[in-house]
N, C-alpha and C positions, 0 to 999 in steps of 0.2 A: 566324608571321605571312603575311600575303599579301602580296607584293612590290606586287601591282599596287591596293594598298589605301592610303588616307592617313592610317589609325591610326599611332599610334608604332611598335608592333611590325611593321607592314607597310612603312614608311619603313627601319625598321632591316634589316628583310630585303632592302629593294630594293639598299641601299648591299650586302651581304652576295654577292649575286647578282651584282651589276655587280664586286664583287672578284672572284670566284669565276670569272667569264667573263674578267677580264683575264688569270689566271692559264692559266686553258687556251687564250687565244689568242696569249698569249707564246709556248706550249709549241708550238703548231701554226703559228705564224710567222706570223700575220693580226692586221691591227687588230679590236681588239674588236667594233667595230660592225658586223664582218661573220661574226662567230659567235653561231648561235642554237643555245640549248639545245633539244632534244628529248626524248622518253620512251626512245629507243633507237635503236642502228643502223639497225635496219628501218625505223623512222620515218624518220630520216635519210635512207635510200636511197629510199625510195617519193618523199620531198616533193623530193629530187634531181632524179629522173626524171619525174615531173608537172611540174616547174617549167620543166625544160628541154621537154619536149614542148609546155606551153602558150608559152612564150616562142617558140619556134620551129614554130609551127604552120604560119606563111604560107612556111619554107623548105623542107619537107617531113615525112613521115610514114616516115622510115627511121631505125632506130635500129643500132647496131654495140655488141656487146656479146660477153661468151666464154660459151662453153658450163659452165665451172666457177665461174659467178660464185656467190653467196650465194643462196639462195631469196629474200631482201630485196631484190633486183635482177630475178631471172627471174622472178618472179611480177606483179612492176606491170610487166615486158616483155611477159609472156604477155597481161596485162590490156589492154593497149596494142595488141595484135595483133588482138584482139577488135574494136578500136574503129578499126580499118581501117590500123593501122601495119604496116612489114614488118620485121622484126628479124634481123638477120643473126648468128648465133651462132659465133663464131670457135672452132676446134676447138683444142686444145693438140698440142703434138705429144710423142713418146715420153716424153719428160723432164718433160712439164708444162706446158711454156714457151709463152707466147704472143708475136709479133713485132709491132714496130711495122709492116713490111712489110703483114703481116696484115691491118692495120686501113688501109693505104692501098691494097689490093687491094680491098678493100670501101668504099672511103670514094664516096659518091656525093654528086652536086648537091642532093640532097634527104636528105641526111642532116642528123638535127635534133639525134641526141644521140649521143655515145660513151662507153661505161660500164664499165671496165676496173679492177678490183680492183687494190691496189697489191701485197700479200703474199695468196697464196691459203692460206685457211684450214684446209685439207686436206693439201696437199703442201708449203704452206712456198715456193713458186717467187713470184719476186717478177717482176712485169712492168714494162715498161718505160713507165710513165705520161708520165716528163718527156720521153722519145723520141716518144712519140704527141701529146702536147702542143705539139710542135717541128714535127713533121709536119704538124699540122691549121692552125699559124700558116702554113708554108710553102705549104699548098695554098690558102691564102687562105677556108678552111672557115668557115662559119658555125656549125658543130657545135660546142655545149657540151660537156665535158669533165669526166664524173664520176669519181672515185674512192673506192669503198669500202675505205677506209684503216683499219676497225678491227681487222685482224689485224697493222696497221704502226704505229700511232700510239705512240710512245714506246719501239718497238723497233728501228725502220728508221729512220736519220736521213733527214728529210726537212724541208721546209717550206712553207707553201702559199705565199708570195712566191715561189718559186722551182722549187716543182714544175711550174707551168703548168697545173694543173687548174683548172676553172671552180667545181667542185663537190668537196666534201671530207666525206664520214661516217666521225664516229669514235663511239666508245663506251666507255663507262666501265667496264664489266664485265670486260673483258680486263686491266684495271689495277689489279683489286681493287677499285676502286669500288662501289656497292651497284647490282644491275641496274635498269633504269630510269633510267639518265641517258646521254644522248647530245648529239651536238652535229652540227651543219652549218655548213661554210662555205660562204658564198656569194659569190662574187669579182666583181668590177666589171663583167665582161661581162653578167652576170645583172642585166635590168632587170625595173623593177615587179612586184617580187617579189610572189607570191601565198601566204597561209597554206595549207597542205594540210588543216590539221583547224579 
């Protein structure tokens, strides 16, 4: 049934989808109305990056990310570079760690977005997203904070309502759900949200 249709099977499916949304939102620690289903983590990452760039287009054209992000983050950042953005790629240390101080050192008045994954999918290093969120608040930065939490969701304890990220990408396939299921948490600092597709 098509959950956007009015026929009985569609209405039934809409109720089911809203129930599933509530379950995932509960696991993520966010209101159900702030959780949007996507086709995968890659779509969630791309939407988050484009959303932040559009919302903060008058703030500036600077992005901070890490050199070890998933290609779902690196590729849209490279695309934005072709559109006139400057991207600072933070390099990890020899143990694979990124620090909040690196973000502080790279932060500028025109930083529109900071995108740092919560857990690296290759090394398993946990990045200090909550600390970065605090740092951005303390600096009064208008930059939106995105985290790719695909590797961390339901494996590392965190909640959207306490982590401090404005945008959180998750995916089902890391939890044995079928491929083609993802979600994006869009926090209250995100305004006039436009769909990616």
